N, C-alpha and C positions, 0 to 999 in steps of 0.2 A: 624277333618277336617269338614269344612262346606259343605253343599249340593250344594252351588252355589259359583261361583268364585267372589271374590272381591279383588281388589288391597290392600285394608286395611287389609284384613285377610291374604293374601298370602305374603305380604311384598313388597320388591322392586326388581328390576332387574338392571343389569348393562349394559350400552351401552358405548362401547369404540370405537369411530369412527376415530382412528388415521389413517393418510395417510399411515404410515408404522410403525410397531412395531417389533423390532428385536426379543424380547423374549415374552413379555406379562405377566409380573409379576402380574399386576392388574387383568388380566384374570384368572390366576391361583388362586389368592386370592379370587376372586368373586366365582369361581366354588367350591373352597374348603369350602366356607361359604354356599353353596347350592343355590346361586342366579342364576336364569336364565341369561345367558350372551350372549349379542349381541356384537360381536367384529369384527374388521377389517379383511378382507379376505387377507390382505397383511402381510407377515412375520410370526412371531411365532404363533400368534393366529390361523392362518389357519391350523397349524399342531396340535394345542392343541384341538380345537373344531371340533367335527364331526357335520357338518351342519345339523340342524334339529333333531339331536339325543342327543347330549350333550350340545348344545348351538346353536348359529346361526352366520353365517358369514354375514357381511354387507360390502358393498362397499362404502367407504366414498365419492367417487366421484359421487354417485347417491343417493341423499337424498330422492327422491321419492320412490325408491326401499326400502330404510331403513324404511320409514314410512309404506309402504305396508306390509313389513315383520312383523313389530311390531303390526300393526293392525290385521294381520292374527293370530299372536300369542295370542293376547287378545281375539279375537273372538273364537279361538279354546278353550281357557281356559274357556270362558263363556259357551260353549257347553259341555265341559268335564272338570269339576273342577280338576280332577286328573292329567290333562296334565301338569300343572305347577309343580306339585310334581314329575312327571315322568322326565321332563327335568332337574329339580333340582337334582334328585337322579342320573341320568346318568352323569351329569356334575361332581358331586363329585366322582362317580365311575371312570370316565375317569382320573381324577387327581390322585386318589389313585393307579390306575394301571400304569400310564404313567409318572407321574411327577418325575423327577430326585430328586428334592428337597424333595418331600414327601417320596420317597423311601429311600433316604439318611438319612433323619431324623428318619424314622422308624428303619432303621438298626443301627443307632447310639444309639437310645434308647434301642434296644434289646441288643446291646453289653454292654451298661452301666449296664443294669439290670442283665446280666449274670455275669459280673465282680464284681458287688457290692452285688448281691444277693437279690435285691429288685426291685419291680416294682411300689413302692409307689410314687416315684418321677417323673418317666418318663414313659409315655405310649402313643402310637399313634396307 
């Protein structure tokens, strides 16, 4: 890890400003990849993300607030380069603990490995 924050080093983030999202598969996918995620506060993403802990809620009806929240995030990353990694890790942890898709996939892989007797093909 570098001693200072740079978007080039830390990668990208995801912003999903949908007016409403029933589930939020893109949010789950982004968090699973460890990307800091800014997503609508309406619908599924509001339940997936813990605002300020595992990602960020944004209100698509208030673009000025979205800009302020993103500016604050980048400022905080500049002051504390580990902040990006903290949000990333908490996002992945949230998905691993709460995502039905992830839990179902993990259980399926465990079942396969027990029945076949190998974990060479499937592991999560």
